N, C-alpha and C positions, 0 to 999 in steps of 0.2 A: 879521419875519419871514425866517427862509432859508426861502429864493427858489429855491435848488434843491427844496426837498421841496412847494414850490408850485407849481414848476414840473412837475416831477415828475407830481405826484399828476395835473394840468392834462393832461399828456400822457395818462397813463393809462386818463382819463377818454376823452379822442378815440377812443383804440386800443377801447377796447370800445362808445364808439356806433358805429364803421366796422366794425368785424366781428360785432355784430349787425346794423348794416345789408346788409353781405354776406349772410349768410345768412337775409332777409328777416323778421330778426326786431321785437319790439319792444323800444330799449335800455334802460324803466323794466323790463322785463323781470327784467333784470342787476343785482344788486349789489354794491360791491365791498368785500370784507372785507380791511380793512387791517391787517398783520400789525405786530403791534409789538413781536416776542419780537428781545430784546437789544435794541433801540429805551432810550432816555431819556426822561424825562417831560415834558422839557422840548422835548426833538423832536414828541414826540405832539403835547404842545399845537398843535406847528406846523401838522402837520396838522392837528386840530377845525379852529383856526383857519381854514384855508383851505376845510375845510367837511365834513371828515371825522365819518360821525355811528356807523361800526361796523368796531368794532376787534376782530382777532382776536387772543387768545394760546395760547402754546402749553400750558405749566407754569401749575399754580393759583397755585403758589409767588411764583414772577417777575407771576402780573398781580394779586394779591391788592392791592400799596402802590398801583401805580395808577390799579390801581380806584377805589381810596379818596382819591386825589390828584388824580382827573379826575372827576369828582361833575359830577354835569348828564343835558344833551340825549344822551348816547353810549351806545350797546349793543353792549355786550363779548360775544363768540362764544368758545367753546372750541373749539381746534381742532386741543390735541393728545390723544395717549395721557388718558386718566382712573383714575384708584385707585381701587378698589370704600372702599380708607379716605381718599380728597378727595371723595368722594362731597359729605358734609355741608358741606363748602365750597364747593363749587359750586354748590347749591341756593341756590337765587336772585340771586348775580352774573351767576349770565351765561343770556342770554336763549336759546341756541341752544347743544346741544354735539356738534358734527358729528361724536367720533371712540365713537363708538357699538358695541363689539365683538363682544359674548359677551352670551346670558342671566343670567349672575351678576351681570353689570352696571347691567342692566338691572335684576333683581328691588332691586338695592340704590338705584341711582335711585328706582324705584319705591315702596320706602320711606322714601325718606326724603322725596320729594315727596309721599306720602302724608299725612308726621308735618309736613310747612310747610302744609299746606291748597294743594297748588303744584299747576297742570301743566305737568311742564318737557320744556320742546320738544326732542326731539333727532333727529339723522342716524344712521345706522348705514351706519360704513364698512366700505366690501369688498375686500379684496387682489385684486383681478384679476392682475395681476402673479405671485402665488406669493410673492413675496419674505420670504427668514426675515426681514430685517431691518426687515420693515413691520409694525407692529399692524391689525387689520380681518378682518373673520371673512372668511374661504376661499368662493368664489366659489359653492361646489354646498353650502356650510351657508348661505348666504345669504339667502335662501325662508324655510327655517323661525324663522331672526331676525327676521326682518323679521315674520313672522303671529305669532308668540308678542308682540312689543314690539308690537304693533298692540294686542294686547287687553287687555295693560295701564292700569288707568283715568286711574292719572299721568302716562302720559309722553302728548306729542302729538308721535308719528311723523309725518316731515315727511317725509323722501325720503334720501339717500344720499350718500356723499361717498366720496373716491380719489385714491390717489395712486399715477399713475403713475413705471413706471423711469425716473432719473435719463438726462437724453441731453443731447446739445446741438443737435440734431435737434429740435424741438418736430412735428416733425412723427408722429413715434415715439411719440409722446402719442394720438392721435386715438383707433386702435383700441381704447384703451382706456376713454376716454370715451364713444365709439358705445357697446361692449359695457355701462357703466355704465347712458346712458340707454335703452338695450334694456331693462333688467335692470326701470328705474321705467318702463315702460310693460307691463312684464308685467304687475308689482303693480298699478298702475291699469288693467287689463282683468281683474284678479282684486279688484277692488271698494276696491280701496284709496285712500284722498284722497291720495298723496305727490303732492309736485309741487316740492320741491326738490335741485336740484342741487346737490352741493359740488365743483369740479372747473375744475384750471388755479393757473397759479402765476403769476411774472414771468418765466417762460423760456416757454409755455406757452395765458396763456388766451383769445388769440384762438383757438385751434383746440377752447377747449374752449366758449366760445363757440357756434359756426360746430355744436359738436355737441349743445348746449342747455345746458350751462352755467344757472344761477339764482343760483349765489355763488362769485365769483372771490376768491383769495385770495392778497394781492399784498402785497407787502414790498420784497424788493430794488430793482426796480422807481421805489419808493417813495423809500425811506430811504439806498438804499445799499447793495453787498456786508457782511455781517456776518459773514463767515466759514464757515467749514464746519457752525455748528450753526445757520445762515439757515433761511429760513420752510418747509423742506422737511421738516423735522423734524414736521410737523404728520402725527402718524403713526408716525415710523420709532423707532423702536428704541432 
């Protein structure tokens, strides 16, 4: 087993527990999504052997062979942008889609989920930073998308996702994480049973936990750098 992957995974888990305890949260409320973008199947297996059970991929075409090769007690999440013409491939394969960002995409997932006889779990991606390089619904349009999605019978809307602008200072992400939490709290007060906040990556996941993250998406801190197209591509154009 690759000891660096094992040691990195252990350190990340320790940091998750410490961040939760600092903010008065139960560490069991936070789940680690291990981002496998650009990582070979053999290296992913080493993480799985070390106890990883929740894996996240950015692109359908990269995910499919990995899903086939790593059958077993593993859950897969789709954390990158989902094109409407790829929805059929995503249904049944991903426990949770983090990147719903339009009503058109919601209706296509609804159509395919109805055909498959399932209820697909989804999160709505909100582009709080308004960056043209990122996918996600704009903040002023998010409430309408939440309401419309929650009304679709074959979608299970569970929460929200965001990606803050890249920064060398993780504290710069805090305001975006806080705004996403506040937006979810508004939805809960409106009567929706949303509970998941997917936010925080290798450079800022501790800040995200302090602000209420329930899902943190971490790849580089476990597998090492993968160049320009690493884990923050979840949502980037």
